[in-house]
C-alpha positions in Angstrom: 22.4 1.0 -23.0 24.3 2.8 -25.7 21.3 2.8 -28.0 17.9 3.7 -26.5 16.2 5.2 -29.5 16.8 5.5 -33.2 18.4 8.9 -32.8 21.3 7.4 -30.8 22.4 5.2 -33.7 19.9 4.4 -36.5 22.0 1.8 -38.2 23.0 0.2 -35.0 19.4 0.0 -33.9 18.3 -1.6 -37.1 21.0 -4.2 -36.9 20.2 -4.9 -33.2 16.5 -5.4 -33.9 17.3 -7.8 -36.7 19.5 -9.7 -34.4 16.8 -9.8 -31.6 14.3 -11.2 -34.1 16.8 -13.9 -35.1 17.5 -14.7 -31.5 13.8 -15.1 -30.6 13.4 -17.3 -33.7 16.3 -19.5 -32.7 14.9 -19.9 -29.2 11.5 -20.8 -30.5 13.0 -23.3 -33.0 14.8 -24.9 -30.1 11.4 -25.3 -28.3 9.9 -26.6 -31.5 12.6 -29.2 -31.7 12.0 -30.2 -28.1 8.3 -30.7 -28.9 9.2 -32.8 -31.9 11.4 -35.0 -29.8 8.5 -35.5 -27.4 6.3 -36.5 -30.3 8.9 -39.0 -31.6 9.3 -40.4 -28.1 5.6 -41.0 -27.8 5.5 -42.9 -31.1 8.7 -44.9 -30.3 7.4 -45.8 -26.8 4.2 -47.2 -28.4 6.2 -49.1 -31.0 8.3 -50.6 -28.2 5.1 -52.2 -26.9 4.1 -53.3 -30.4 7.5 -55.0 -30.8 7.0 -56.8 -27.5 3.6 -58.0 -28.6 5.0 -59.3 -31.9 7.7 -61.2 -30.0 5.0 -62.9 -28.0 3.0 -63.7 -31.1 6.2 -65.3 -32.7 6.7 -67.3 -29.5 3.1 -68.6 -29.8 3.6 -69.4 -33.5 6.6 -71.4 -32.7 4.6 -73.2 -30.0 1.8 -73.9 -32.5 4.3 -75.4 -35.0 4.8 -78.3 -32.7 2.6 -81.3 -33.4 2.4 -82.2 -29.7 -0.5 -79.7 -29.5 -4.0 -80.9 -29.7 -7.0 -79.0 -31.1 -7.8 -77.4 -27.7 -4.2 -76.3 -27.3 -4.3 -74.6 -30.8 -7.6 -73.0 -29.9 -6.1 -71.4 -26.8 -3.1 -70.2 -28.8 -5.4 -68.7 -31.4 -7.4 -66.9 -28.7 -4.3 -65.2 -27.3 -3.0 -64.3 -30.8 -6.4 -62.7 -31.5 -6.2 -60.6 -28.4 -2.6 -59.6 -29.2 -3.8 -58.5 -32.6 -6.5 -56.4 -31.0 -3.9 -54.7 -28.8 -1.7 -53.9 -31.7 -4.7 -52.3 -33.4 -5.6 -50.4 -30.2 -2.0 -49.0 -30.0 -2.2 -48.0 -33.6 -5.5 -46.2 -33.3 -5.0 -44.6 -29.9 -1.4 -43.4 -29.8 -1.7 -39.6 -30.0 0.4 -36.5 -29.5 -1.6 -33.2 -29.1 -4.7 -35.0 -30.5 -2.7 -36.2 -33.7 -2.8 -39.9 -34.3 0.7 -41.1 -34.8 0.6 -44.8 -35.8 -2.7 -45.1 -37.8 -1.2 -44.1 -41.2 -2.3 -40.5 -41.2 0.9 -38.9 -39.9 2.5 -38.1 -43.3 4.9 -35.4 -44.4 4.6 -33.4 -41.2 6.9 -30.4 -41.1 9.0 -29.6 -38.0 10.2 -26.0 -38.0 13.7 -26.3 -36.6 15.2 -23.0 -37.7 14.6 -19.3 -37.3 13.9 -18.8 -41.0 11.8 -20.0 -44.0 12.4 -23.5 -45.3 14.4 -24.6 -42.2 12.3 -27.7 -41.6 12.5 -31.4 -41.6 9.7 -33.8 -42.7 8.5 -36.8 -40.8 6.2 -39.6 -41.8 5.2 -42.5 -39.5 3.8 -45.6 -41.1 0.6 -47.4 -40.4 1.3 -49.9 -37.6 -2.0 -51.7 -37.5 -2.1 -55.5 -37.4 -3.5 -55.6 -41.0 -0.7 -53.3 -42.4 1.9 -55.3 -40.5 0.4 -58.5 -42.1 -0.3 -60.3 -38.8 -4.1 -60.0 -38.6 -4.5 -63.3 -40.5 -1.8 -65.4 -38.9 -3.0 -68.9 -38.1 -1.8 -71.8 -35.9 -4.6 -74.2 -36.8 -1.9 -76.7 -37.9 1.8 -77.0 -37.8 2.3 -75.9 -41.4 0.3 -72.7 -41.0 2.0 -72.0 -37.7 5.4 -72.2 -39.5 4.2 -69.8 -42.2 3.0 -67.5 -39.4 6.6 -67.4 -38.0 7.8 -65.9 -41.3 5.0 -63.5 -41.4 5.6 -62.2 -37.9 9.4 -62.0 -38.6 8.5 -59.6 -41.5 6.3 -57.5 -39.2 9.1 -57.4 -36.6 11.4 -56.1 -39.3 8.9 -53.4 -40.3 8.6 -52.2 -36.7 12.3 -52.3 -36.2 12.8 -50.1 -39.4 10.3 -47.6 -38.2 11.8 -47.4 -34.7 15.3 -46.9 -36.3 14.0 -44.1 -38.4 12.4 -42.4 -35.4 15.6 -42.8 -33.4 17.7 -41.3 -36.2 15.3 -38.3 -36.3 15.5 -37.9 -32.5 19.3 -37.9 -32.6 19.2 -35.3 -35.4 16.9 -33.1 -33.4 19.1 -33.3 -30.3 22.0 -32.1 -32.3 19.8 -29.4 -33.8 18.9 -28.1 -30.3 22.5 -27.9 -29.3 23.3 -26.0 -32.4 20.3 -23.6 -32.0 21.2 -22.9 -28.4 24.9 -22.2 -29.3 23.8 -19.9 -32.2 21.4 -18.0 -29.9 24.1 -17.5 -27.3 26.6 -16.2 -29.8 24.0 -13.9 -31.4 23.0 -12.5 -28.0 26.6 -11.7 -27.3 26.9 -10.0 -30.7 23.7 -8.0 -30.2 24.9 -6.9 -26.8 28.1 -5.5 -28.4 26.0 -3.5 -30.9 23.4 -2.1 -28.5 24.9 -2.1 -25.0 27.4 0.3 -23.5 31.1 -0.7 -23.8 31.7 -1.4 -20.2 35.5 -1.4 -20.4 35.5 2.0 -22.1 32.9 3.4 -19.7 34.8 2.2 -16.7 38.0 3.8 -18.0 36.2 7.1 -18.5 34.6 6.8 -15.0 37.9 6.1 -13.4 39.5 9.1 -15.2 36.7 11.4 -14.2 36.8 10.1 -10.7 40.6 10.8 -10.4 40.1 14.3 -11.9 37.3 15.0 -9.4 39.4 13.8 -6.5 42.3 15.9 -7.6 40.1 19.0 -7.9 38.7 18.4 -4.5 42.2 18.1 -3.0 43.3 21.3 -4.7 40.2 23.1 -3.5 40.9 21.9 0.0 44.4 23.1 -0.1 43.3 26.4 -1.5 40.8 26.8 1.4 43.5 26.0 3.9 46.0 28.6 2.6 44.1 31.7 3.9 43.6 30.0 7.3 47.4 29.6 7.5 48.0 33.2 6.7 45.5 34.3 9.4 47.3 32.1 12.0 50.6 33.8 11.1 48.9 37.2 11.7 
């Protein structure tokens, strides 16, 4: 190292330490962004299942809109819809990341620190994805008319979930670009810090080569000087 202590280059040391702090901040921000992506993927994965359930509920509502169904048929359809609603609620209440519930309406204005400095954050809110909030807890297939109304209700819920998933996907894409930028910035800053603190290898190699050549020349001259008296003695 060119700088080992403040006495070697006080200004250079101060600059180097600031750069090191920034580098470590960038690296941690990259890890933060990775964690944020994991959280988003957890929520999005759960919403994928909610989407699938709503599609099945819509299918049942379409079935219920057909007057070929008798009372027993409609009762069976209602039973399945009830269980599907229960599953939507279970997903809403039990989807967690690091003990934080993601889909029950409490995940609001959460800050993700995605930079090395103050105020370099993004906010994320994930809506309540319970059956009641989605509006499907009261869907009915007791007759064809109500089943038809339920189709429209479920379509609206599907749109809500699609919008939420699209928002999560957009945030994930942003975070992936953020990670790439953070890693590039960290690498560039490490190179800059190295130039400030470390030895100039090219310069040092030139000095080493120069000194090595001078040493070899001195040794050769000394060897010749030692051989001269021996030559004189041989002549005598």
